C-alpha positions as CSV (number, residue, x, y, z in Angstrom):
1,M,-42.4,37.1,52.7
2,R,-44.9,39.2,54.6
3,D,-45.1,42.9,53.6
4,P,-43.1,44.6,56.4
5,W,-45.4,47.2,56.4
6,V,-48.5,45.3,57.5
7,R,-48.9,45.8,61.1
8,W,-50.5,43.5,63.8
9,S,-53.8,44.7,64.5
10,P,-55.1,45.1,68.2
11,L,-58.2,43.2,67.3
12,V,-56.0,40.3,66.5
13,A,-54.4,40.5,69.9
14,T,-57.8,40.7,71.5
15,L,-58.9,37.7,69.9
16,C,-55.9,35.9,71.0
17,L,-56.7,36.9,74.7
18,V,-60.4,35.8,74.4
19,T,-59.6,32.6,73.0
20,A,-56.7,31.9,75.1
21,C,-54.4,31.2,72.2
22,S,-51.9,28.5,72.9
23,S,-48.4,29.1,72.8
24,D,-47.7,25.9,71.2
25,P,-48.0,25.9,67.5
26,P,-49.9,23.0,65.9
27,G,-47.8,20.2,65.1
28,G,-45.4,21.2,67.9
29,G,-42.9,19.3,70.0
30,G,-45.7,17.6,72.1
31,T,-47.6,14.4,71.3
32,T,-50.6,14.7,69.1
33,T,-53.9,12.9,70.4
34,D,-57.0,12.3,68.8
35,V,-58.9,14.1,71.5
36,P,-60.5,17.2,70.3
37,D,-59.5,20.4,71.7
38,T,-61.8,21.1,74.8
39,D,-61.2,24.7,74.5
40,T,-64.3,26.0,72.8
41,G,-62.9,29.5,72.4
42,V,-64.9,30.9,75.4
43,V,-63.4,31.6,78.9
44,D,-66.8,31.4,80.6
45,A,-70.1,30.5,79.2
46,G,-71.4,33.4,81.4
47,T,-70.5,36.7,81.4
48,P,-67.1,37.6,79.6
49,V,-64.2,38.5,81.7
50,D,-64.5,41.9,80.5
51,T,-68.1,43.1,80.5
52,G,-67.5,46.3,78.9
53,A,-66.9,46.9,75.2
54,P,-63.6,45.5,73.6
55,E,-60.6,47.7,73.8
56,D,-61.2,49.0,70.1
57,T,-64.7,48.9,69.2
58,G,-64.0,50.8,66.0
59,T,-62.3,49.7,62.8
60,P,-58.7,48.3,63.3
61,D,-55.8,50.5,62.1
62,D,-55.9,48.4,58.9
63,T,-59.5,48.3,57.9
64,G,-58.7,45.9,55.0
65,S,-58.0,42.2,55.5
66,P,-54.5,41.1,56.3
67,Q,-52.3,40.3,53.3
68,D,-52.6,36.7,54.3
69,T,-56.1,36.1,55.4
70,G,-56.2,32.4,55.1
71,T,-54.7,29.8,57.5
72,P,-51.0,30.4,57.8
73,D,-48.7,27.8,56.4
74,D,-48.0,26.7,60.0
75,A,-51.4,26.3,61.6
76,G,-49.6,27.1,64.9
77,A,-48.4,30.5,65.9
78,P,-46.4,32.7,63.5
79,D,-42.6,32.2,63.2
80,D,-42.3,35.7,64.8
81,T,-45.0,36.4,67.1
82,G,-43.8,39.9,67.8
83,T,-43.8,42.8,65.6
84,P,-42.1,42.1,62.3
85,G,-38.5,43.4,61.4
86,D,-37.1,45.3,58.3
87,T,-37.1,42.3,55.9
88,G,-36.4,44.5,52.5
89,M,-34.5,47.6,51.4
90,M,-35.9,51.2,51.8
91,C,-35.0,52.9,48.5
92,L,-36.0,56.6,47.4
93,S,-38.8,57.4,45.2
94,G,-37.9,56.5,41.5
95,Q,-35.3,53.8,42.7
96,V,-35.5,50.0,42.8
97,E,-33.5,47.4,44.7
98,C,-31.1,45.8,42.2
99,G,-28.4,43.3,43.7
100,G,-28.8,44.7,47.1
101,A,-28.5,48.2,46.1
102,C,-30.9,51.0,45.3
103,V,-30.4,52.2,41.7
104,D,-32.4,54.5,39.4
105,P,-33.3,52.4,36.5
106,Q,-33.8,55.6,34.4
107,T,-30.0,56.5,34.3
108,D,-28.2,53.6,35.6
109,N,-25.7,52.0,33.1
110,N,-25.6,48.8,34.7
111,H,-29.4,48.6,35.5
112,C,-31.1,50.5,32.6
113,G,-34.7,50.1,32.6
114,A,-34.6,46.9,34.6
115,C,-32.1,45.2,37.0
116,G,-29.2,43.5,35.2
117,T,-29.8,45.3,31.9
118,V,-26.2,46.7,31.2
119,C,-25.5,49.4,28.6
120,T,-22.4,48.7,26.6
121,A,-20.3,51.4,24.8
122,P,-19.5,50.9,21.0
123,P,-16.1,52.0,19.6
124,H,-14.9,55.4,20.5
125,A,-17.9,56.0,22.8
126,R,-19.1,55.8,26.4
127,A,-22.2,54.2,27.4
128,T,-25.2,56.3,28.5
129,C,-28.6,55.5,30.2
130,A,-31.3,58.1,29.6
131,A,-35.1,57.7,30.2
132,A,-34.5,53.9,30.9
133,R,-33.1,53.5,27.5
134,C,-29.4,52.6,26.5
135,G,-27.3,54.9,24.5
136,F,-23.8,56.3,24.0
137,A,-22.1,59.4,23.9
138,C,-19.1,60.0,21.4
139,D,-15.5,60.5,22.8
140,A,-13.9,63.9,22.2
141,G,-12.8,64.1,18.6
142,W,-15.2,61.5,17.3
143,S,-18.7,61.5,15.7
144,D,-21.5,59.2,14.8
145,C,-21.8,60.4,11.3
146,D,-23.5,57.4,9.7
147,G,-26.1,57.0,12.3
148,N,-25.4,53.5,12.9
149,A,-25.1,52.6,16.4
150,A,-23.3,49.3,15.8
151,N,-20.0,50.9,14.5
152,G,-20.4,53.6,17.1
153,C,-18.6,57.0,16.7
154,E,-16.8,55.9,13.4
155,V,-15.5,59.2,12.3
156,N,-12.4,60.8,13.8
157,T,-13.6,64.6,13.3
158,A,-10.2,65.8,14.5
159,A,-8.5,64.4,11.5
160,D,-11.0,63.6,8.8
161,P,-10.9,66.2,5.9
162,A,-14.5,65.0,4.8
163,N,-15.9,65.5,8.4
164,C,-13.6,68.0,10.0
165,G,-14.8,69.3,13.3
166,A,-18.1,68.1,12.6
167,C,-20.0,65.6,10.4
168,R,-20.2,66.4,6.7
169,N,-18.0,69.5,7.1
170,A,-15.7,68.7,4.2
171,C,-12.5,70.7,3.9
172,S,-12.1,72.1,0.3
173,F,-9.6,74.5,-1.1
174,A,-9.0,75.8,-4.6
175,N,-6.3,74.0,-6.7
176,A,-5.1,72.1,-3.5
177,G,-5.7,69.1,-1.4
178,A,-7.0,69.5,2.2
179,T,-6.1,68.1,5.6
180,C,-7.8,68.3,9.0
181,S,-5.9,68.8,12.1
182,A,-7.6,69.2,15.6
183,G,-10.8,69.6,13.9
184,V,-9.6,72.5,11.7
185,C,-9.2,72.6,8.0
186,A,-5.9,73.2,6.5
187,I,-4.4,73.4,3.0
188,G,-2.5,70.1,1.9
189,S,-0.3,70.1,-1.1
190,C,-1.1,72.4,-4.0
191,N,-2.0,70.8,-7.3
192,A,0.6,70.6,-9.9
193,G,1.2,74.0,-11.5
194,Y,-0.3,76.0,-8.6
195,G,1.1,77.7,-5.4
196,N,-0.3,79.4,-2.2
197,C,1.7,82.4,-3.0
198,D,-0.2,84.9,-0.5
199,G,-0.2,82.4,2.5
200,F,-4.0,82.7,2.8
201,A,-5.8,79.5,3.1
202,G,-9.2,80.9,2.2
203,N,-8.4,81.3,-1.5
204,G,-6.5,78.0,-1.7
205,C,-3.6,77.7,-4.2
206,E,-4.5,80.9,-5.9
207,V,-1.6,81.4,-8.4
208,N,-1.1,79.5,-11.6
209,T,2.6,79.1,-11.5
210,R,2.7,77.8,-15.2
211,T,1.7,81.4,-16.4
212,D,2.1,84.0,-13.9
213,T,4.9,86.2,-14.6
214,N,5.4,87.2,-10.9
215,H,5.5,83.6,-9.8
216,C,6.8,81.8,-12.7
217,G,7.6,78.0,-11.7
218,G,7.0,78.9,-8.2
219,C,6.0,81.5,-5.7
220,G,8.2,84.7,-5.6
221,M,10.0,83.6,-8.8
222,A,9.3,86.7,-11.0
223,C,9.8,86.6,-14.6
224,V,12.0,89.6,-15.0
225,V,13.5,90.4,-18.4
226,P,16.4,93.0,-18.3
227,N,15.9,95.6,-21.3
228,G,12.9,93.7,-22.4
229,T,9.4,92.2,-21.6
230,G,8.8,88.4,-20.7
231,A,6.1,85.9,-20.3
232,C,5.8,82.8,-18.3
233,V,5.4,79.7,-20.5
234,A,5.0,76.3,-19.0
235,S,6.7,77.6,-15.9
236,T,9.5,78.9,-17.7
237,C,10.3,82.6,-18.2
238,T,10.7,83.6,-21.8
239,V,11.7,86.7,-23.7
240,T,8.8,88.2,-25.8
241,G,10.2,91.5,-26.5
242,C,13.2,93.9,-26.2
243,T,13.3,97.5,-25.6
244,G,15.2,100.0,-27.9
245,A,18.2,98.5,-29.5
246,F,18.5,95.7,-27.3
247,N,18.1,92.0,-28.4
248,D,18.1,88.7,-26.9
249,C,21.2,87.1,-29.1
250,D,22.0,84.4,-26.7
251,R,18.6,83.2,-26.2
252,V,19.1,83.1,-22.4
253,A,16.1,84.5,-20.5
254,S,17.7,85.1,-17.2
255,N,19.9,87.9,-18.8
256,G,17.1,89.1,-21.0
257,C,17.8,91.3,-24.0
258,E,21.6,91.5,-23.3
259,A,23.0,92.8,-26.5
260,D,23.0,96.5,-27.5
261,L,22.6,96.3,-31.2
262,A,23.6,100.0,-31.3
263,S,27.1,99.5,-29.7
264,S,27.9,95.8,-29.5
265,A,31.0,94.8,-31.7
266,T,29.8,91.2,-31.8
267,N,26.0,92.0,-32.5
268,C,26.2,95.2,-34.3
269,G,22.9,96.1,-35.7
270,A,21.8,92.6,-35.5
271,C,22.6,89.4,-33.6
272,G,26.0,87.8,-34.9
273,T,27.1,90.8,-36.8
274,V,30.7,91.2,-35.8
275,C,32.6,94.5,-36.8
276,A,35.7,94.0,-38.6
277,S,39.1,95.0,-37.2
278,G,39.5,98.7,-37.0
279,A,35.6,99.2,-37.1
280,T,33.4,100.2,-34.2
281,C,29.8,99.7,-33.7
282,T,28.1,103.0,-33.8
283,I,24.3,103.2,-33.6
284,G,24.0,99.8,-35.0
285,R,26.6,100.2,-37.7
286,C,30.1,98.8,-38.0
287,A,31.8,101.9,-38.9
288,T,35.4,103.1,-39.6
289,P,36.3,106.7,-38.9
290,F,34.6,108.7,-41.8
291,A,35.3,112.1,-42.9
292,G,32.2,112.8,-44.6
293,Y,31.1,113.5,-48.1
294,A,31.8,116.1,-51.1
295,V,29.0,117.1,-53.3
296,T,29.9,116.6,-57.0
297,T,28.4,115.4,-60.1
298,P,28.2,111.8,-61.3
299,T,30.3,110.7,-64.2
300,S,28.9,110.6,-67.5
301,D,28.4,106.8,-67.4
302,V,25.8,107.2,-64.9
303,A,22.5,107.5,-66.8
304,W,18.8,107.7,-65.9
305,V,17.2,104.2,-65.5
306,E,13.4,103.4,-65.5
307,A,13.6,101.2,-62.6
308,C,9.9,99.9,-62.6
309,S,10.6,98.3,-66.2
310,Q,13.5,96.5,-65.1
311,P,13.6,92.7,-64.8
312,G,12.7,91.6,-61.1
313,A,11.8,95.2,-60.2
314,L,9.9,95.4,-56.8
315,A,7.2,98.0,-55.9
316,G,5.9,99.4,-52.7
317,L,4.3,102.4,-50.9
318,R,1.7,102.8,-53.5
319,S,-0.2,105.9,-52.8
320,A,1.6,106.4,-49.5
321,D,1.5,109.3,-47.3
322,D,4.0,109.7,-44.3
323,D,4.8,106.0,-44.5
324,Y,7.9,104.0,-44.7
325,V,9.2,100.4,-45.5
326,F,12.2,98.2,-44.7
327,A,13.7,95.8,-47.1
328,T,16.9,93.8,-47.6
329,L,19.5,94.2,-50.5
330,D,21.1,91.6,-52.4
331,F,24.6,93.1,-51.6
332,P,25.9,95.5,-48.8
333,V,26.2,99.2,-49.5
334,S,28.7,101.6,-47.9
335,F,27.0,104.7,-46.2
336,W,28.8,107.1,-43.8
337,G,31.6,104.5,-43.2
338,A,29.3,101.6,-42.6
339,R,28.4,98.8,-44.8
340,D,25.2,96.9,-44.6
341,T,22.4,95.3,-46.6
342,G,19.6,97.1,-45.0
343,L,17.4,99.4,-47.0
344,F,15.0,102.0,-45.7
345,I,12.5,104.1,-47.8
346,Q,10.4,106.8,-46.5
347,S,7.6,108.4,-48.4
348,N,8.8,111.8,-48.2
349,G,11.6,111.5,-50.5
350,I,14.2,109.7,-48.1
351,V,16.3,106.6,-48.5
352,S,18.8,105.1,-46.1
353,F,21.1,102.0,-45.8
354,G,21.6,100.1,-42.5
355,P,19.6,98.3,-39.9
356,V,18.9,101.1,-37.3
357,I,17.2,104.2,-38.3
358,N,16.5,107.2,-36.0
359,R,13.2,109.1,-36.2
360,A,11.9,106.8,-39.1
361,G,8.5,108.6,-39.2
362,A,9.8,112.2,-39.3
363,I,7.5,114.5,-41.1
364,P,8.8,117.7,-42.9
365,D,7.0,120.8,-41.5
366,Q,9.2,123.8,-42.6
367,A,7.7,126.5,-44.8
368,P,6.9,127.2,-47.5
369,I,6.1,123.7,-48.8
370,G,7.0,121.4,-45.8
371,H,10.6,120.6,-45.9
372,F,13.4,119.5,-43.4
373,G,15.6,122.6,-43.9
374,A,19.5,122.5,-44.0
375,L,21.2,119.4,-42.7
376,P,22.0,118.3,-40.2
377,A,18.4,118.2,-39.0
378,A,17.8,116.9,-35.6
379,T,14.1,116.4,-36.3
380,G,14.8,114.5,-39.4
381,V,15.7,110.9,-40.2
382,S,19.2,109.7,-39.7
383,P,21.2,108.3,-41.3
384,A,19.6,109.2,-44.7
385,V,19.9,110.5,-48.2
386,Y,17.4,113.3,-48.6
387,A,16.7,112.9,-52.3
388,L,13.9,115.4,-52.3
389,G,13.0,116.0,-48.6
390,V,9.7,117.5,-48.8
391,D,5.9,116.5,-47.7
392,L,4.9,114.2,-50.7
393,V,2.1,112.0,-51.5
394,L,3.1,109.0,-53.6
395,S,1.3,107.9,-56.8
396,S,-0.3,104.5,-57.4
397,Q,3.1,103.4,-58.7
398,G,4.7,104.2,-55.5
399,V,8.5,103.3,-55.3
400,C,10.2,100.7,-57.6
401,I,13.4,98.9,-56.5
402,A,15.7,97.4,-59.2
403,T,19.0,95.7,-58.9
404,L,21.4,95.8,-62.1
405,G,24.7,94.5,-63.0
406,A,26.7,91.5,-61.7
407,A,28.8,91.1,-58.7
408,P,31.0,92.7,-57.6
409,N,29.7,95.8,-59.7
410,R,26.1,95.6,-58.9
411,R,23.9,98.8,-58.2
412,V,20.6,99.3,-56.7
413,I,18.1,101.8,-57.9
414,V,15.3,103.3,-55.8
415,Q,13.0,105.4,-57.8
416,F,10.0,107.5,-56.6
417,V,7.4,107.6,-59.5
418,G,5.1,110.5,-60.1
419,A,4.8,112.0,-56.7
420,Q,3.0,115.0,-55.8
421,L,3.4,117.7,-53.2
422,Y,1.2,117.5,-50.3
423,N,0.2,121.1,-50.2
424,L,1.1,122.4,-53.5
425,A,-0.9,121.6,-56.6
426,G,0.6,121.1,-60.0
427,A,3.9,119.1,-59.1
428,L,4.6,115.9,-60.5
429,V,8.0,114.6,-59.6
430,T,10.0,111.4,-60.4
431,F,13.5,111.0,-59.0
432,E,16.0,108.1,-58.0
433,V,18.7,107.3,-55.6
434,I,21.7,104.9,-56.8
435,A,23.9,103.1,-54.4
436,Y,26.9,100.7,-55.6
437,E,28.5,97.5,-54.4
438,A,31.9,98.6,-55.5
439,N,32.3,102.0,-54.1
440,A,30.8,104.3,-51.4
441,N,29.1,106.9,-53.8
442,I,25.7,107.9,-53.7
443,D,24.0,109.4,-56.9
444,V,20.8,111.3,-56.9
445,L,19.2,111.7,-60.3
446,Y,16.0,113.7,-61.3
447,S,13.9,112.5,-64.3
448,P,14.7,114.6,-67.4
449,T,11.0,114.1,-68.5
450,S,8.9,113.5,-65.7
451,F,10.0,116.3,-63.1
452,V,7.7,119.2,-63.0
453,A,7.6,122.0,-60.4
454,P,4.3,123.8,-59.7
455,A,3.8,126.9,-62.0
456,G,6.0,129.7,-60.8
457,F,7.8,127.6,-58.2
458,T,11.4,126.6,-58.3
459,F,12.9,123.9,-56.0
460,Q,15.9,125.3,-54.3
461,S,18.0,123.4,-51.7
462,P,18.1,124.0,-49.0
463,S,15.8,127.1,-48.9
464,N,12.6,125.2,-49.8
465,V,13.5,121.5,-50.3
466,T,16.2,119.5,-48.7
467,V,18.6,117.6,-50.7
468,G,21.7,116.1,-48.8
469,V,23.1,113.2,-46.7
470,Q,23.0,113.1,-42.9
471,D,25.1,111.0,-40.5
472,F,24.1,108.8,-37.7
473,R,26.9,109.6,-35.4
474,S,26.8,112.2,-32.5
475,P,27.4,114.9,-32.7
476,L,25.1,114.8,-35.9
477,R,26.7,115.8,-39.1
478,G,25.0,116.7,-42.5
479,V,26.1,117.6,-46.1
480,N,23.8,119.7,-48.2
481,Y,23.4,120.1,-52.0
482,T,23.1,123.8,-52.7
483,G,21.4,124.8,-55.7
484,T,18.3,124.3,-58.1
485,V,16.7,121.0,-58.5
486,A,14.9,120.6,-61.8
487,A,14.5,117.9,-64.6
488,G,17.7,116.4,-65.5
489,T,19.6,117.5,-62.3
490,R,22.3,115.0,-61.2
491,V,24.0,115.0,-57.8
492,R,26.8,112.8,-56.3
493,F,27.8,112.2,-52.8
494,S,31.3,111.2,-52.7
495,P,33.3,110.2,-49.7
496,L,36.2,112.4,-48.8
């Protein structure tokens, strides 16, 4: 096919006129003879028909040789002796003809770089052609995270927690799993024992529901212990302490410290202590109505006993100052209409019986030597036996406790040994309190040999020392011994 842009030159046309070109192509329909062509190519051997210069004496329009400078395939005239037609496609610059259409091989997906080179799309992608090279673009919500074109856009970034919204954007939350929804990270399930109690995703499942008292076992499940304090242990609320006279007697955490030991007839003073018929629980003691005590003198069979030397004697509060101790007796003692095995000893000359003591650490502060004054004393210990209620410092022997006799006639002796007054030199006092199993008498004896007052000073109750008994009920009651306290003094508080 000739180049449609090669034009027939006027020179060629002139040559045809000069040589009287035949209209019959060689090898045409006529009969061929061996007679040579008598046409020598010149019209007249003389002067040419046109004596002037040729029509175009200059260079033809196409100064180069025609594309086909040799003999035509057909030695005769060309197939089309006129001006050639448009035998091809006219495409814009940068385009080529492919399959009868003009295409841009730089961007055409079906003819990328060359006619017939078709770009195909891998999974979850669409094919592209750019700079005459095939490629692909991921569908919305998909990404090529491994860089492997063969598997295309293999990651669903709209739902993959490891590539959420973008490649390698891993979702991670404290103490929780993670999910990806619409390309946004979200908390999945919390790990066992944790909860997202504030509803904020940024800090994950921030609460340890196994130990958090505000979220014990689950969000919002506060460990609240009525009348006490609690702790969350293994997601379970437990009672760790009770306030005041309350106690957790039923071991049910939900109702906390449900028993008031000061008033409960079934848990009086201690869990499980049931008051007998006719008795009421008053400040932790099962007590019957009690009229009070009379102050008398013990009978002659009550003698001084050196408690520290008795078999099985116990000792405590050695060198103590403003201190106290609790103990348990081998038998119950009656005191102010209540009967109990509890024993309380305070270093300032005070003994009590029962489980609940009010103002156990009370310190005598009245002049002249620091005592509690006349009973009842609201600032003093109750209930209590004030054997010698002054500010004392105990000796290295402290207090001895001895139990004598056999049931049901046992007695307990609490003896203060060689105590000194805190602010008055020269005193050395030994005294003891005796309580009985078989009766409600309380005896106080002062050593006939080891009870020495400071020089020139006389212990006088209740003016400068306190000797007596004080109740636990309200209104508070007290009974005072009135008189001198000296070596060999013996005082009995006998129920009315």
